[in-house]
BAFI-3210 file (N, C-alpha, C; in Angstrom, 3 decimals, decimal comma, padded with zeros to 6 digits):
// residues 83
n [1|2|3|4|5|6|7|8|9|10|11|12|13|14|15|16|17|18|19|20|21|22|23|24|25|26|27|28|29|30|31|32|33|34|35|36|37|38|39|40|41|42|43|44|45|46|47|48|49|50|51|52|53|54|55|56|57|58|59|60|61|62|63|64|65|66|67|68|69|70|71|72|73|74|75|76|77|78|79|80|81|82|83]
n.u [-006,783|-005,479|-005,733|-004,565|-002,469|-003,816|-004,931|-007,358|-009,413|-011,385|-013,917|-013,514|-015,593|-017,944|-018,672|-019,384|-018,694|-016,342|-013,476|-011,483|-007,998|-005,585|-002,344|-001,479|000,525|002,818|005,904|008,058|008,435|006,282|004,265|004,782|004,203|001,478|000,451|001,129|003,413|006,943|009,551|011,488|010,036|008,335|010,290|011,267|008,942|008,719|011,004|010,321|008,197|005,660|002,950|001,669|001,118|003,620|005,415|008,236|010,638|013,465|015,677|013,931|011,183|007,708|004,325|001,041|-001,838|-004,324|-003,573|-002,557|-004,858|-006,433|-004,920|-005,203|-007,977|-008,191|-006,939|-008,531|-010,180|-013,133|-014,627|-017,205|-017,634|-016,488|-018,167]
n.v [-024,911|-025,715|-025,220|-025,775|-023,899|-021,781|-020,418|-021,252|-020,126|-020,219|-017,799|-015,379|-013,832|-014,972|-017,973|-020,262|-019,760|-020,042|-018,409|-017,084|-016,714|-014,952|-014,221|-010,887|-010,261|-012,279|-014,113|-014,613|-017,349|-018,578|-017,414|-018,502|-021,173|-020,941|-020,062|-022,176|-022,240|-021,935|-020,435|-019,314|-018,779|-016,730|-014,793|-014,366|-013,349|-010,932|-009,609|-009,341|-007,717|-008,863|-010,952|-011,207|-008,243|-006,896|-006,256|-004,437|-004,208|-002,832|-005,365|-007,388|-009,225|-009,296|-010,494|-009,313|-010,862|-010,148|-009,125|-011,417|-013,002|-011,340|-011,447|-014,156|-014,245|-012,414|-013,843|-015,964|-018,419|-019,133|-021,856|-021,865|-019,297|-019,218|-020,044]
n.w [020,563|017,378|013,957|010,820|011,246|012,381|015,326|017,747|020,352|023,354|023,785|026,223|027,145|026,332|027,135|025,608|023,002|020,340|019,305|016,635|016,554|015,042|013,799|012,914|011,093|009,248|008,795|005,864|005,493|006,775|005,251|002,735|003,224|003,852|001,385|-000,185|-001,686|-002,514|-000,505|-002,097|-004,415|-003,476|-002,957|-005,552|-006,753|-005,317|-006,236|-008,924|-008,680|-008,316|-007,134|-003,709|-001,668|000,532|003,629|004,547|006,943|007,719|007,026|007,313|006,094|005,920|005,771|005,627|006,893|005,845|003,348|002,099|001,956|000,333|-002,007|-002,707|-003,164|-005,284|-007,275|-007,732|-009,597|-011,108|-012,450|-013,446|-014,399|-016,873|-018,841]
ca.u [-006,893|-004,834|-006,112|-003,818|-001,685|-004,666|-005,239|-008,709|-009,575|-012,729|-014,143|-013,654|-016,827|-019,055|-018,006|-019,671|-018,234|-014,923|-013,043|-010,248|-006,896|-004,605|-001,366|-001,742|001,589|003,617|007,152|007,976|008,356|004,889|003,460|004,986|003,439|000,066|000,093|001,482|004,534|008,235|010,093|012,192|009,013|007,947|011,406|011,255|007,795|009,043|011,977|009,610|007,049|004,444|002,540|000,964|001,804|004,427|005,942|009,668|011,154|014,892|015,853|012,872|010,008|006,535|003,101|-000,180|-002,801|-005,345|-003,006|-002,483|-006,220|-006,844|-004,211|-005,855|-009,301|-007,996|-006,469|-009,488|-010,790|-014,365|-014,888|-018,557|-017,584|-015,929|-019,196]
ca.v [-025,758|-025,121|-025,844|-025,188|-022,758|-020,754|-020,807|-020,974|-020,117|-019,907|-016,392|-015,221|-013,122|-015,868|-019,257|-021,289|-019,336|-020,210|-017,313|-017,296|-015,812|-015,024|-013,123|-009,882|-010,381|-013,495|-014,002|-015,163|-018,811|-018,900|-016,997|-019,497|-022,354|-020,566|-019,982|-023,414|-021,923|-021,958|-019,133|-018,811|-018,208|-015,427|-013,860|-014,017|-012,470|-009,586|-009,033|-009,025|-006,891|-009,660|-011,634|-010,422|-007,101|-007,276|-005,182|-004,604|-003,416|-003,143|-006,508|-008,361|-009,189|-009,957|-010,386|-009,167|-011,905|-009,558|-009,032|-012,773|-013,407|-010,532|-011,992|-015,406|-013,933|-011,755|-014,829|-017,063|-018,698|-019,896|-022,505|-021,519|-018,003|-019,383|-020,473]
ca.w [019,404|016,211|012,692|009,707|011,690|012,967|016,703|018,195|021,805|023,829|024,055|027,678|027,454|026,028|027,390|024,615|021,677|020,020|018,442|015,886|016,887|013,970|013,809|011,885|010,093|009,349|008,033|004,511|005,553|007,088|004,101|001,676|003,621|003,748|-000,031|-000,869|-002,579|-001,828|-000,120|-003,280|-005,290|-002,924|-003,173|-006,980|-006,984|-004,810|-007,160|-010,162|-008,287|-008,505|-005,917|-002,688|-001,050|001,698|004,460|004,780|008,055|007,646|006,125|007,588|005,222|006,481|004,981|006,410|006,557|004,976|001,996|001,537|001,617|-000,818|-003,164|-003,085|-003,722|-006,577|-008,246|-007,735|-010,899|-010,979|-013,726|-013,896|-015,084|-018,221|-019,786]
c.u [-006,266|-005,238|-005,406|-003,111|-002,499|-005,117|-006,666|-008,753|-011,039|-012,805|-014,334|-014,958|-018,063|-018,481|-018,246|-019,098|-016,738|-014,554|-011,701|-009,220|-005,833|-003,580|-001,686|-000,726|002,367|004,872|007,025|007,882|006,921|003,971|003,580|004,182|001,943|-000,402|000,383|002,565|005,836|008,649|010,807|011,199|008,574|009,043|011,481|010,112|008,090|010,002|011,299|008,397|005,722|004,036|001,862|001,811|002,553|004,913|007,413|010,097|012,628|015,078|014,738|011,673|008,874|005,333|001,930|-001,166|-003,889|-004,855|-002,923|-003,864|-006,735|-006,182|-004,867|-007,221|-009,166|-007,580|-007,361|-010,100|-011,996|-014,673|-016,267|-018,575|-017,105|-016,968|-019,897]
c.v [-025,009|-025,919|-025,088|-023,897|-021,629|-021,242|-020,385|-021,065|-019,871|-018,412|-016,214|-014,542|-013,971|-017,278|-020,307|-020,986|-019,570|-019,123|-017,640|-016,261|-016,001|-013,920|-012,155|-009,984|-011,667|-013,330|-014,714|-016,687|-019,262|-018,544|-018,010|-020,753|-022,100|-020,572|-021,269|-023,203|-022,007|-020,533|-018,501|-018,172|-016,843|-014,392|-013,426|-013,070|-011,055|-008,883|-008,571|-008,117|-007,565|-010,227|-010,711|-009,262|-007,589|-006,041|-005,461|-003,645|-003,746|-004,248|-007,534|-008,139|-009,915|-009,680|-010,235|-010,227|-011,372|-009,452|-010,404|-013,259|-012,639|-011,042|-013,282|-015,157|-013,308|-012,747|-016,063|-017,199|-019,590|-020,522|-022,180|-020,202|-018,122|-019,761|-019,329]
c.w [018,221|014,979|011,580|010,109|012,296|014,336|017,053|019,714|022,142|024,142|025,562|028,081|027,200|026,059|026,310|023,237|021,519|019,033|017,802|016,306|015,818|014,127|012,684|010,761|010,343|008,501|006,685|004,494|005,838|005,918|002,962|001,986|003,456|002,294|-000,794|-001,916|-001,805|-001,462|-001,306|-004,250|-004,779|-003,128|-004,635|-007,299|-006,489|-005,749|-008,456|-009,932|-008,635|-007,151|-004,923|-002,166|000,189|002,430|004,695|005,879|008,178|006,617|006,268|006,662|005,927|005,594|005,937|005,952|005,626|003,535|001,331|001,118|000,402|-002,095|-003,645|-003,723|-005,108|-007,657|-008,310|-009,127|-010,657|-012,333|-014,297|-014,675|-016,521|-019,268|-020,439]
res [m|v|i|r|g|i|k|f|n|r|n|p|f|n|k|g|e|i|v|e|i|r|p|r|a|i|n|e|y|e|a|a|k|y|l|g|r|s|v|v|t|l|r|n|w|r|h|l|r|r|g|p|a|y|v|k|t|g|k|a|v|s|y|l|m|d|d|l|e|a|y|l|i|a|n|r|i|d|p|e|d|r|r]
***
C-alpha cells in the first residue's frame, strides 16, 4: 500500500502490524513534491544557502527525509503561540 509516496508493508515478524517503509534519501524532484515547492525553488534555495539541508554526490543532489522533516518542523507556525 502507498500513501503520499510512502510505502507501507506488513511486518514479517508480526503479521497484524503494518510498518512504514521510506527511502532514506530522495532526489530533488521528489523533495520538491514532498515540500509542495518547485524544483527551481529548491535550486534557488541551495544557491542562496537557504532551505533544507541536502547531500551532494558529484553532480547529484539528494535530500535526507529526516532533514526535510526537520526543516518543516523548524518552519512550523502555531497561530496559538502568537497570542
